[in-house]
N, C-alpha and C positions, 0 to 999 in steps of 0.2 A: 196693594190689591188693584187689579186693572178692572175697570167697569166693563160691562157687556158691550156698551156702545163703542167705547174706545177700542176694545179688542176686535170688534167687527170692522171698524174703520181700518185698523192696521192690517187685518186679513185681506180686505178689499184692495188696499194699496199694494200689498205684496203680490197679490194675484194679478195685478194689471200692469206690472212694471215692464215685463218683457213679452215678446211674441211667444217664446217657448212656454211661458207660464200659462198662456191662454190656449194655444192649440198644440203644444208639444214641440218637438224638434222641427227645424226647417227641413222640408223634404229635399232629398238629393236629386238634382235634375241637371242635365246638360244645359249650359248657357253661360251668360256673362255674369261673373261675380261682381256685385257692386261694392263700393268702398263703404265701410261702416265708419261714419263720422257725423258729428252734429251739424245740422244745416240751419242757417239763419233764415229769417222770414223773407228778407230781400236778397234775391240771388241774381248774379250777373254771370252769364255764360261768356267766356272769353274764347279767342281763337285757339288758344292752347287746349281748351276743353274739347274742341270739336275737330282738331286737325287730323286725327286718325280717320274719322268718318269722311271728312272732306277728301282726303287722299284716296280713300277706298272708292268713292263714287266719281273720281276724276275721269275715269274711262267710260262714263255712262252717257247714253242719250235718252231723252224723254220723247216718247212717241204718242201723239194724239190721233186717235182714229175717229174721224168726224162721222157722226151718225151711226156708230156701231159699237157694241160692247161684247166682243167674242169671248168664249170661255178661255181660261188660261191654257189648257192643253192645245187648243186650236192656234192661238196667237203665238205660243212658244214654237210650234212647228213652223209657222209662217216666217217668223224672224230668223229662225235657224236655216230656213230654205234660202232666203234672200241674202243673208249676211253670214252664213255658216263659214264661208271661206275666210272671213275676217277674224274669226276666233271669238265666239260668244261665251262668256262665263255664266251669266244667268239672265233670265227674263222674269220680271215680277210686275204684278199689277198694283198700281198705286191708287187709282180711282176709276170711276166708270169711264171706260174708253181711253184711259191713260196708263201707259206701261213704261217701265224702265228696262233698258237693255244695257247690260254691263259687258264691255269687251275686256280682253286681256291686256290691251295696250291703248295708249292715247292715239297712236297712229291709226289704229283700226277705227276708233271713234271718229277721227277726222274724215276718213274715207266714207263712212256711213253718212255723215252730215253732208259731205260734198255731193253725194248721189242725189240729194234733194228729196222731193216728195215721192213717196211710194204709194202704191194702190193696193188696198185690201178689199176684195169683194166689190170692186168698182167704187170704193170709197177712199178718199185721200187720207194718207197717213203723214202727218206733219212731224218732221224729225228735228229736234233741237238739242244742242249739247247741254248737259246738266251743268248748272252753276250753283254755288253755295247760297246765293241770294235769291234763287228762284222760289216763288210761292206757287208750287206746281198745281195744287188743287184749286187755286184761285186764278190761274193763268187765263187771260182773256184772249180769244182768237179774233183779232181785228181784221186779218186777211185770210182768205181761204183759197186753195187751188181749185179751179173749175175746168173740167173738160168742155171744149166747145168744138163745133163743126163749122167749117167754112165751106158750105155747100156750093159747088160750081166754081170754086176759085180756080182761075186759069193756072195750068200746070207750070207756067214760067215763073210763078210767084212762090213755088214750093221749096225754094232753097232756104238755107238757114238765115241769110241776111234779110231777104224779102219778108219771110214769115215773121221774123223778129220785129221788123218795123211795123208790119200790118197789125199784129195782135198787141203790139206795144201801145197802140192808140187807146186801149181800154184797160190795160193792166200790165203786170210784170210777166213777160214770157218765161216759161219754165222748160217745156219740152214738147216735141211732136211725138206721136205714137209710132210704133214700128211700121205700120202699114203706110203711113205718110212718109216716113223717112226712106223706106225702101221703094216707094212709089208703086205699091201693089194694088191699092184701091184708089182710083182717081176720081170718084164721084164727089169726094169732099176731103179737105185737109182737117185732121183732128189734132188739136193742140191743147196743152194744159197751161192755163194762165192764172196767176195769183191776183185775186180781186178783193175789194172791200166787202166785208160781211154786211148783210142787210142793206145792200146798196142797189139802186135801180140800174139794171144792166141794159145796155143798148141792144136793140134788135138788129142793127146794122152799123157799119162804119164806112167811112169814105177815105180814099187815098188817091193821090195823083200818080198816074203812070208815066213812063219815060217820054211819052208824046205830049204830056201836059193835060191829058184827058182825066176827068174825075171819075173814078170807079167806085160804085157803091156795092159793098159786099154784105150779104145777109149772114147773121150769126145764129146758130142753134145751140142752146146750152143743154148739157146732159144732167 
């Protein structure tokens, strides 16, 4: 004869053995079927475990939009506008102001990275190739691109070599805007320079001209 307490214990044990005993059958839904196997307490993920995911994201760039967090539909349209010709597979948001753009090929990713910093709503978009060891949500921006105006800079210094040398005094030269490149607006030269974040930026720089005279050039940051 089985005691009431023993019978109750056995009933509870049998009712808590499986998911289906608790909530019924597992719902049918589209998605990845996981492997049913026992899992140890200490788990080590090997390269073999993640190689398919690594291969999948190999054609991806990580985009940081500084000072902005646009809606998914807006940023999707933006990336497809500037990189649509390269062949975009998908655009996904990973964190606030952080987006992944996956291309159909590694070559397209390379071209997107080589184009350098983009601008969204007058805010810089930093583009980096995705790597398996990146901690994207913890990525720290030590350097940021900043647009600056060299008001009154003599037009003879507007060439690629001279501009690179001049703005190279305060940061890493990236690009001049279209108006400066085409010499359409001659009141100031507008250039994009990568500089240290949270750093004191000089209000002017000095360089020596071909005659040995020291020129002081004012800088206005946007």
